[in-house]
Backbone as a ProteinNet text record, in pm:
[ID]
protein_1_A
[PRIMARY]
MVTGGSRGLGQEMAEGLAEAGASLMLLARREQWLTPTVEAFRSHGVSCEGTVCDVSNPEDVQRAVDNTINAYGQIDILVNNAGITWGAPAENMPLDRWKSVIDVDLTGAFLFCQAAGREMLKRKSGSIVNVASIAGMIGGMEDGQHISGYVAAKGGLIALTRELAAKWAPHGIRVNAIAPGYFPSRMTEKMLEVARAQVERHAPMGRLGREGELKGICVLLASAAGGYMTGTTVVVDGGTTCV
[TERTIARY]
85.3	0	89.3	61.9	138.5	40	40.2	-45.6	21.3	-59.7	-3	76.5	27.3	104	74.7	-5.3	-48	46.6	140	228	349.7	446.8	560.1	643.8	692.7	781.5	709.8	579.9	504.2	496.6	471.3	467.4	604.2	708	843.5	874.4	838.6	863.9	778.5	653.4	568.6	630.4	687	752.6	870.2	948.5	1059.9	1013.1	905.1	851.9	799.8	733.5	684.3	799.8	906.7	1023.3	1085.1	1065.8	1115.8	1015.6	900.7	806.2	679.5	657.5	539	414.5	302.1	171.8	132.8	67	44.7	-101.8	-124	-248.7	-211.8	-249.8	-218.1	-335.2	-306.2	-407.9	-381.8	-487.3	-474.8	-607.6	-599.6	-721.7	-806.1	-741.3	-811.9	-808.9	-927.1	-937.6	-872.1	-876	-819.1	-667.8	-603.2	-460.2	-438.2	-527.6	-508.4	-528.6	-641.8	-675.8	-570.2	-519.2	-415.2	-288.9	-253.9	-133.7	-153.2	-269.6	-299.8	-295.3	-355.9	-356.9	-216.9	-133.3	4.8	82.9	67.4	134.4	87.1	-44.1	-98.2	-47.1	-30	18.7	160.6	232.9	368.3	370.6	253.2	246.1	246.1	228.1	228.5	87.8	78.3	-48.8	-75.7	-177.1	-198.5	-346.3	-386.6	-520.3	-510.1	-623.7	-624	-750.4	-739.5	-854.2	-843.1	-949.2	-953.2	-966.7	-881.7	-874.7	-824.7	-895.6	-848.3	-786.8	-656.2	-588.8	-627.1	-684.7	-726.5	-864.7	-929.9	-1064.8	-1057.6	-1088.3	-1074.5	-1155.1	-1273.4	-1354.8	-1287.9	-1231.3	-1159.3	-1040	-969.2	-850.8	-890.5	-992.8	-1034.8	-1084.4	-1154.3	-1200.8	-1083.7	-978.7	-860.5	-793.2	-784.7	-726.4	-813.3	-943.6	-1033.9	-1021.7	-1012.4	-997.7	-868.4	-763.2	-635.6	-644.3	-705.1	-723.2	-809.3	-914.5	-1001.6	-928.5	-839.8	-768.9	-655.2	-580.8	-455.8	-449.3	-543.5	-545.5	-460.1	-369.7	-280.4	-215.6	-156	-78.8	61.6	159.1	298.7	372.5	338.1	413.6	315.8	343.9	271	372.8	354	436.6	347.5	372.1	296	364.6	319.8	383.5	295.8	165.2	74.7	110	111.9	143.9	102.6	77.2	49.4	131.3	135.3	199.2	122.8	156.7	100.4	206.3	232.5	337.3	283.1	325.6	293.4	384.4	433.8	512.9	433.6	504	436	344.9	388.4	307.6	178.9	170.2	50.2	-20.2	24.1	-32.4	-178.5	-271.5	-412.4	-427.2	-501.6	-514.1	-574.2	-668.1	-727.8	-626.6	-530.3	-426.3	-328.6	-292.9	-208.8	-273.5	-401.6	-471.2	-480.4	-502.3	-515.2	-384	-271.4	-141.4	-116	-140.9	-123.2	-215.3	-339.6	-436.6	-390.6	-333.9	-290.2	-153.5	-56.4	82.4	115.5	47.9	76.7	-38.6	-157.2	-270.2	-303.1	-295.2	-321.9	-226.5	-97.7	0.4	-31.3	-68.9	-105.2	-225.3	-328.6	-447.8	-414.8	-326.5	-288.2	-201.8	-109.2	-31.1	-124.5	-223.4	-317.6	-397.9	-458.8	-547.5	-470.3	-360.2	-279.3	-206.2	-166	-95.7	-179.3	-309.1	-395.1	-386	-384.3	-373.8	-235.8	-131.4	3.5	20.4	-40.4	-30.8	-94.8	-200.5	-263.6	-166.6	-83.8	8.5	147.5	169.8	302.2	410.5	376.9	470.8	427.6	525.4	493.9	602.7	603.7	700.2	627.9	651.2	592.6	706	691.8	788.9	717	753.8	695.7	785.1	728.6	806.4	800.1	908.9	921	990.9	1084.5	1156.4	1268.8	1374.7	1477.1	1420.8	1307.4	1241.9	1196.3	1180	1142.7	1261.2	1382.7	1505.1	1585.7	1573.8	1653.6	1565.2	1604.6	1536.2	1574.4	1492.3	1516.7	1545.4	1647.4	1682.3	1656.9	1598.1	1579.5	1480.4	1507.7	1417.2	1280.8	1175.2	1040.5	991	1062.3	1027	970.9	837.3	769	665.5	704.1	621.1	615.9	581.2	586.9	496.8	379.3	291.2	354	413	479.1	596.7	677	791.9	746.5	643.8	592.7	540	469	413.2	523.2	625.5	731.5	818.9	840.5	911	831.6	701.1	614.8	614.5	621.6	621.5	749	861.2	986.4	975	917.7	899	800.6	691.5	594.2	658.7	746.2	817.6	893.9	966.5	1043.2	951.5	842.6	751.9	687.6	635.2	570.9	671.9	793.7	897.6	925.6	937.1	965.9	852	729.1	614	584.4	608.6	565.5	676.5	801.6	910.8	890.5	846.5	825.2	717.5	638.3	530.1	563.4	690	733.7	711.7	683.1	657.5	770.4	826.6	932	872.1	917.6	868.8	990.2	1010.4	1122.2	1072.4	1159.8	1124.2	1233.7	1193.6	1285.4	1269.2	1381.2	1377.6	1444	1367.4	1427	1468.1	1572.1	1603.2	1518.7	1577.7	1501.1	1503.2	1385.9	1364	1266	1281	1179.9	1045	943	809.5	707.6	582.8	474.8	479	516.2	516.6	629.2	745.1	861.8	876.2	789.2	805.3	819.3	727.9	729.3	848.6	881.9	996.8	1125.8	1139.2	1261.5	1273.7	1161.9	1168.4	1244.5	1232.8	1296.4	1433.5	1446.5	1563.9	1644.1	1627.1	1699.5	1850.2	1903.2	2048.4	2095.7	2016.6	2049.8	2051.1	1951.6	1943.7	2062.4	2092.9	2203.3	2336.7	2351.6	2476.2	2498.5	2390.4	2402.3	2426.8	2392.4	2411.4	2553.9	2628.4	2764.4	2772.1	2669.6	2669.8	2633.1	2586.9	2567.6	2450.5	2351.4	2237.4	2115.3	2000.8	1878.2	1880.8	1788.3	1770.3	1718.2	1752.2	1712.8	1609.8	1541.4	1443.7	1508.8	1441.9	1490.7	1573.2	1610.7	1703.4	1635.8	1504.4	1436.2	1391.6	1401.4	1354.9	1429.8	1560	1641	1621.6	1617.8	1604.1	1465.7	1363.8	1229.7	1223.7	1280.9	1282.6	1362.9	1476.1	1556.8	1475.6	1411.3	1338.1	1214.5	1155.7	1032.8	1057.1	1176.3	1201.2	1289.2	1311	1396.9	1541	1578.2	1714.5	1741.7	1637	1649	1590.4	1599.3	1530.1	1572.2	1691.6	1736.2	1731.6	1654	1638.6	1498.6	1490.1	1361.5	1385.3	1291.8	1300.8	1399.6	1450.6	1552	1491.5	1555.3	1519.6	1639.8	1622.9	1731.8	1721.4	1826.4	1828.9	1882.4	1811.5	1850.9	1850.3	1962.6	1960.4	2086.7	2170.8	2292.1	2389.9	2371.1	2462	2417.8	2299	2254.9	2258.8	2216.4	2208.9	2340.4	2446.1	2573.2	2664.1	2618.7	2701.9	2623.3
-117.7	0	123.2	214.7	339.2	454.8	534.7	651.8	764.1	847.8	949.9	886.3	773.1	693.2	720.7	822.4	843.6	932.2	999.3	1091.5	1122.3	1189.5	1239.4	1130.9	1161.1	1069	941.4	950.1	830.2	733.9	785.7	701.2	639.2	717.6	667.2	550.2	564.2	455.1	333.5	356.1	245.1	172.1	247.1	186.4	99.7	148.6	69.4	-60.2	-53.1	-174.5	-271	-218.2	-304.2	-371.4	-296.7	-354.8	-467.6	-460.3	-565.5	-679.8	-670.3	-781.1	-761.6	-642.8	-620.3	-598.7	-643.7	-602.5	-475.3	-384.6	-251.3	-221.2	-148.6	-77.9	68.4	151.6	293.7	370.9	466.1	549.7	694.1	766.1	907.3	977.2	1108.3	1186.2	1206.5	1214	1253.4	1141	1100.4	992.1	1029.3	1157.5	1197.7	1179.9	1173.8	1141.2	991.1	929.5	789.7	694.2	710	613.1	603	714.3	701.3	632.6	653.1	590.5	439.8	400.8	257.3	192.7	257.7	202.6	194.5	293.7	292.3	175.9	151.9	36.9	-93.4	-105.9	-229.2	-252.4	-143	-156.8	-211	-201.8	-256.8	-391.7	-451.3	-585.4	-592.1	-478.8	-475.1	-503.8	-588.1	-609.1	-486.7	-408.7	-279	-249	-208.5	-161.1	-20.2	48.6	183.7	211.4	295.8	337.6	487.3	560.1	702.2	712.1	793.7	793.4	926.4	979.8	1092.9	1033.3	1042.5	972.1	1025.3	1144.1	1199.6	1152.4	1073.8	1024.2	877.4	844.6	705.9	606.1	645.1	553.9	524.5	627.8	606.4	514.3	534.8	453.7	306.7	280.2	141.7	79.2	157.7	105	67.8	150	120.3	-7.9	-26.6	-149.3	-270	-255.1	-364.7	-398.9	-297.7	-322.9	-398.1	-365.4	-433.5	-579.9	-605.4	-743.8	-821.1	-759	-825.8	-855.4	-764.8	-782.3	-882.6	-876.9	-953.1	-1051.3	-1042.9	-1137.1	-1099.2	-1004.1	-964.4	-830.8	-770.7	-647.5	-674.1	-669.4	-692.6	-562.5	-458.3	-333.4	-216.9	-118.6	8	120.1	205.9	325.6	446.8	516	637.1	757.8	792.7	901.1	1024.9	1010.1	1122.8	1241.6	1358.9	1476.8	1605.4	1707.5	1841	1940	2063.5	2167.3	2297.1	2394.4	2528	2627.1	2725.3	2821.9	2950.2	2979.9	3107.7	3120.9	3240.8	3257.8	3209	3151	3092.4	3192.3	3316.7	3416.9	3449.8	3411	3439.1	3312.7	3195.1	3069.4	3055.6	3045.7	3022.6	2886.7	2882.3	2759	2646.7	2678.7	2572.9	2511.4	2592.8	2538.6	2451.1	2496.2	2414.2	2276.9	2278.6	2153.8	2063.3	2121.7	2038.8	1968.3	2037.2	1974.3	1862.3	1887.6	1784.2	1665.9	1694.1	1587.1	1492.9	1546.4	1463.4	1401.4	1484.3	1439.2	1352.9	1376.4	1299.2	1206.9	1264.1	1179.9	1078.7	1120.1	1026.9	909.3	936.4	828	735.6	794.3	712.4	623.6	681.1	603	483.9	504.3	392.6	292.1	340.7	247.2	163.6	226.4	158.3	52.8	93	1.7	-110.5	-76.2	-180.3	-262.1	-194.9	-265.1	-376.1	-354.7	-461.2	-587.1	-567.4	-682.1	-747.1	-665.8	-720.1	-795.8	-746	-812.9	-951.4	-966	-1097.3	-1199.3	-1153.8	-1244.1	-1243.4	-1151.8	-1135	-1110.2	-1022.9	-992	-864.1	-780.3	-661.1	-556.7	-465.6	-356.5	-226.3	-125.9	6.6	104.8	184.2	287.6	421.4	505.5	638.9	739.8	819.7	919.7	1049.8	1079.1	1200.4	1306.8	1378.5	1484.1	1533.6	1585.2	1649.2	1772.9	1824	1937.1	1900.4	1769.6	1725.2	1703.4	1733.9	1708.7	1835.2	1933.1	2055.6	2176.3	2290.4	2414.1	2456.4	2541.4	2583.7	2731.7	2766.2	2906	2947.5	2858.8	2887.6	3002.3	3085.5	3195.4	3139.9	3202.5	3163	3035.7	2982.5	2854.2	2878.3	2884.1	2903.1	2792.5	2681.4	2560.1	2495	2571.7	2519.5	2398	2395.2	2279.6	2154.3	2167.6	2055.1	2004.7	2098.9	2063	1984.9	2034.2	1967	1827.7	1815.3	1685.6	1585.9	1628.2	1535.3	1497.6	1593	1558	1458	1478.1	1383.8	1247.4	1243.1	1115.9	1036.7	1106.3	1038.6	978.1	1052.4	1000.4	883.5	895.3	786.7	660.8	677.3	563.8	487.1	558.7	491.8	419.8	486.4	426.9	299.5	303.4	184.3	74.1	111.2	10.4	-65.1	8.9	-55.1	-145.8	-99.4	-175.9	-298.1	-285.7	-391.7	-486.7	-455.9	-546.7	-687.7	-703.8	-840.7	-917.5	-846	-908.8	-922.6	-903.9	-928	-813.5	-694.9	-580.1	-480	-439.7	-338.1	-204.3	-97	38	129.2	183.5	272.8	397.6	494.1	618	657.2	728.6	793.9	944.2	1014.2	1160.4	1219.1	1246	1306.2	1450.9	1492.4	1633.3	1694.8	1784.8	1857.7	1784.6	1744.8	1684.5	1774.1	1788.8	1862.4	1790.8	1860.3	1802.4	1915	1876.2	1975.4	2052.8	1985.5	2050.1	2151.7	2121.8	2210.1	2311.2	2303.9	2383.9	2532.7	2589.6	2734.3	2778.1	2699.6	2734.7	2731.1	2630.5	2618	2728.2	2785.3	2900.2	3015.6	3024.9	3133.5	3094.1	2970	2934.1	2816.5	2778.5	2660.9	2677.2	2789.7	2810.5	2801.2	2854	2849.1	2704.6	2626.2	2486.1	2407.4	2426.8	2353.5	2393.5	2518.9	2566.8	2504.5	2478.3	2422.6	2272	2203.2	2058.2	2026.9	1946.4	1911.3	1853.5	1782.3	1728.4	1833.2	1949.4	2062.5	2052.7	1972.4	1957.1	1908.5	1909.7	1849.9	1699	1630.5	1489.1	1468.5	1354.1	1323.3	1211.1	1202.7	1096.8	960.5	876.2	740.6	723.6	832.8	820.7	787.1	768.8	717.7	572.9	520.7	384.4	282.3	289	185.3	178.7	294.4	293.7	246.1	277.9	230.2	78	23	-123	-187.8	-129	-182.9	-192.5	-82.9	-81.1	-170.1	-185	-262.9	-412.8	-453.2	-592.6	-663.6	-792.1	-872.2	-824	-746.5	-692.3	-602.7	-539.9	-457	-524.7	-655	-733.5	-708.4	-648.8	-619.9	-470.3	-398.9	-254.7	-223.2	-156.4	-104	15.3	109.1	228.9	332.5	315	406.9	504.1	619.4	717.3	733.8	697.5	704.6	836.3	915.5	1047.3	1036.1	1096.6	1096.7	1242.5	1311.8	1457.2	1518.3	1437.8	1491.9	1549.5	1511.5	1556.9	1683.4	1732.7	1860.9	1862.5	1754.3	1753.4	1716.7	1692.3	1656.2	1777.3	1894.1	2015.6	2122.3
0	0	0	-91.3	-98.8	-98.2	8.8	12.6	-65.9	-128	-216.2	-328.4	-377	-473.1	-618.1	-647.4	-786	-865.1	-796	-866.9	-780.1	-838	-762.9	-696.7	-577.2	-507.3	-466.6	-436.7	-403.6	-520	-638.1	-757.9	-783.3	-760.9	-781.5	-687.8	-560.4	-466.2	-498.9	-540.3	-582.5	-701.2	-791.7	-908.1	-864.2	-767.9	-717.8	-654.5	-577.5	-515.9	-621.1	-724.6	-831.8	-904.7	-927.2	-993.3	-911.2	-779.4	-690.7	-674.7	-742	-743.5	-664.5	-607.9	-526.2	-611.7	-559.5	-610.9	-537.2	-607.4	-553.5	-525	-416.6	-392.8	-375.1	-470.3	-465.9	-407.2	-319.9	-257	-294.8	-330.8	-365.8	-343	-322.6	-297.6	-421.7	-538.6	-660	-763.7	-805.2	-901.8	-1034.4	-1072.3	-1201.1	-1204.5	-1089.6	-1084.7	-1066.1	-988.8	-952.9	-1069.9	-1140.2	-1244.4	-1354	-1408.3	-1511.9	-1461	-1333.9	-1279.9	-1264.8	-1214.9	-1204.2	-1342.3	-1441	-1576.6	-1635	-1604.4	-1655	-1595.5	-1465.4	-1404	-1465.9	-1484	-1541.5	-1682.9	-1757.8	-1895.9	-1901.3	-1790.1	-1781.6	-1710.6	-1694.5	-1638.1	-1486.5	-1420.3	-1274.1	-1223.1	-1120.6	-1052.6	-966.6	-1003.1	-939.3	-925.7	-806.3	-777.7	-721.6	-713.3	-660.1	-580.9	-481.3	-401.4	-374.9	-405.1	-370.5	-218.4	-157.2	-11.4	40.9	137.9	217.1	343.2	357.2	466.3	603.7	610	738.7	780.7	695.5	721.1	763.2	888.4	933.3	851.2	805.5	724.6	591.4	527.8	402.7	423.4	532.5	561.2	577.6	656.4	677	547.7	466.1	336.8	247.8	249.1	169	214.9	346.1	400.3	363.1	377.3	341.1	192.7	107.9	-35.8	-66.2	7.5	-14.1	27.8	141.7	187.6	88.4	39.1	-57.9	-187.9	-229	-356.1	-345.2	-234.4	-226	-109	-16.4	94.6	213.3	197.7	305.9	272.8	374.9	357.6	410.1	322.4	360.7	388.1	311.1	314.4	314	397.8	394.4	380.6	281.2	265.3	288.4	398.6	432.3	369	250.3	175.8	161	175.2	151	240.2	181.6	261.1	191.3	272.3	221.8	303.7	261.9	340.9	322.3	405.1	391.2	434.6	350.5	379.1	438.9	560.5	625.9	747.2	775.4	898.2	1018.7	1115.6	1231.6	1301.1	1305.7	1376.3	1302.5	1176.5	1096.9	1048.5	1091.7	1041.4	1082.9	987.5	1024	1091.9	1199	1275.5	1192.1	1103.5	1023.1	927.9	879.9	791.8	869.7	989.6	1076.9	1099.3	1134.2	1163.4	1040.9	923.9	804.1	771.3	792	767.2	867.7	994.7	1096.4	1068.7	1029.1	1004.6	894.2	787.2	675.9	703.8	739.4	743.3	863.9	976.3	1097.4	1135.4	1152.9	1191.3	1082.1	956.2	846.6	846.7	871.2	878.9	996.5	1110.6	1226	1194.5	1130.8	1099.8	1010.9	913.6	827	900.9	985.4	1067.6	1154.1	1212.1	1300.5	1225.5	1114	1041.2	972.7	904.9	842	946.8	1056.2	1163.2	1223.4	1236.4	1288.7	1202.7	1070.2	979.8	989.8	1000.6	1012.8	1144.5	1251.2	1381	1376.9	1299.8	1286.5	1227.5	1132.5	1062.7	1124.9	1220.2	1283.7	1180	1083.5	976.6	907.2	871.5	795.1	807.3	711.6	712.1	680.3	763.9	743.9	717.1	612.8	577.6	580.7	675.4	686.5	615	529.5	456.9	535.3	604.1	684	599.5	656.5	585.5	675.4	613.9	696.9	766.3	718.1	784.9	924.9	951.3	1084.4	1175.2	1125.3	1201	1227	1138.2	1149.1	1120.5	1170.3	1133.9	993.6	934.6	797.3	787.8	707.9	684.4	540.1	460.8	319.9	300	201.9	168.8	127.1	176.8	137.2	201.8	299.3	360.7	500.6	510.1	638.1	651.3	711.2	707.6	845.7	946.8	1083.3	1103.4	1040	1053.1	994.3	876.8	810.3	892.8	944.2	1026.7	1149.6	1217.3	1336.4	1304.1	1193.5	1155.2	1123.9	1050.1	1011.9	1131.2	1222.8	1345.7	1427.8	1434.6	1503.7	1438.6	1306.1	1234.1	1263.1	1275	1310.7	1450.2	1545	1679.8	1681.7	1604.9	1596.3	1539.6	1442.7	1384.3	1491.3	1575.9	1681.3	1780.6	1819.1	1916.7	1863.7	1742.3	1686.7	1662.1	1621.3	1600.2	1729.3	1838.7	1967.5	2011.9	1994.5	2041.1	1953.9	1824	1733.4	1690.6	1722	1684.5	1739.9	1865.1	1915	1839.4	1761	1685.2	1535.9	1501.6	1364.3	1267.6	1319	1231.5	1246.1	1134.2	1132.5	1090.1	1153.9	1121.7	1108.4	990.9	963.4	891.6	878	808.4	710.5	608.1	513.8	534.1	543.7	554.1	430.1	326	206.4	232.3	160.4	150.6	40.8	-34.7	-135.7	-269.5	-312.7	-443.7	-519.2	-650	-725.9	-716.2	-676.8	-664.6	-667.3	-676	-671.9	-540	-430.4	-300.3	-286.1	-346.2	-330.2	-442.5	-542	-663.5	-635.4	-559.1	-538.5	-454	-351.8	-270.1	-350.9	-436.9	-515.5	-620.2	-662.4	-753.2	-688.2	-556	-480.8	-429	-383.4	-301.4	-354.6	-480.7	-530.3	-516	-555.3	-546.4	-401.7	-309.7	-167.5	-117.2	-157.4	-117.6	-171.9	-298.3	-359.9	-298.5	-265.4	-204.7	-66.9	5.1	139.6	139.3	30.9	22.8	-20.9	54.9	13.3	-128.1	-170.2	-306.4	-410.1	-366.1	-455.1	-550.3	-515.9	-607.2	-531.3	-601.4	-549.6	-570.6	-504.1	-532.8	-673.4	-730.6	-868.4	-872.9	-984.6	-1006.2	-985.2	-909.3	-885.8	-760.5	-695.2	-583	-448.9	-450.6	-331.7	-348.5	-469.1	-494.4	-409.4	-414.9	-351.4	-201.8	-135.8	9.2	49.8	-28.6	1.5	-8.2	-113.8	-129.7	-17.9	19.2	128.6	257.1	296.1	422	417.9	301.2	290.2	282.4	243.4	207.7	310.3	285.3	372.7	372	271.2	267.7	387.8	442.3	561.8	683.7	688.2	789.6	932.1	954.9	1091.8	1119.5	1040.7	1058	1106.4	1218.7	1264.4	1355	1351.8	1434.5	1385.6	1264.8	1214.4	1113.4	1100.7	998.4	906.7	781.6	684	608.7	616.6	554.1	412.5	316.4	175.5	131.6	152	138.2	80	15.8	-44.2	58.3	185	290	362.2	331.3	387.6	541	603.4	750.2	817.5	740.9	804.8	822.1	778.4	794.3	869.7
[MASK]
+++++++++++++++++++++++++++++++++++++++++++++++++++++++++++++++++++++++++++++++++++++++++++++++++++++++++++++++++++++++++++++++++++++++++++++++++++++++++++++++++++++++++++++++++++++++++++++++++++++++++++++++++++++++++++++++++++++++++++++++++++

């Protein structure tokens, strides 16, 4: 299961899992994005289903889990990738915008961990990959970057990853996180218009992340190749957080 799997980094990670042999259930808010992506995967021979889902809605989340069980009989992997942001200085952040970001980026991930986790606990097997961000680990000085709700949600997601990993490891479930740095995406587009040079200058590798550079780590954490990894957050940021 890949939330936010119809486009962008979510689609990329889903593609990596499919290349490694996974059958897919893609979740997205908008059918007009979801259906073409499901059809594209199927055209390449991938076993792929899709469910329209608002991750902040518990009923939608449970329906998505039920659809996955009905389609495939089990849930082996959950990738919590769905996310939104809202840009405003903290002193001016509208409370409803703060809540909407927390609801999707943190509560939505928890709801999916909870619902899919119940199924994994029955089988005493499963891997959860939460897509966090380096924004949840460090403060930001980039021009035009005022995302306190997003930062709080991603920091919370990293903490939630550790807690669930500790609680569920005895039951055969691994929970890890990926913290990407700056990748070109719909979410980062406007900020990078202002601060791309600043971001690249701060990264020791001197560039943004490229297409395909999250596939491998997602497959590692989701598969038996990462079988002794749990509770960790793997940073993929060109070295940004090491300086």
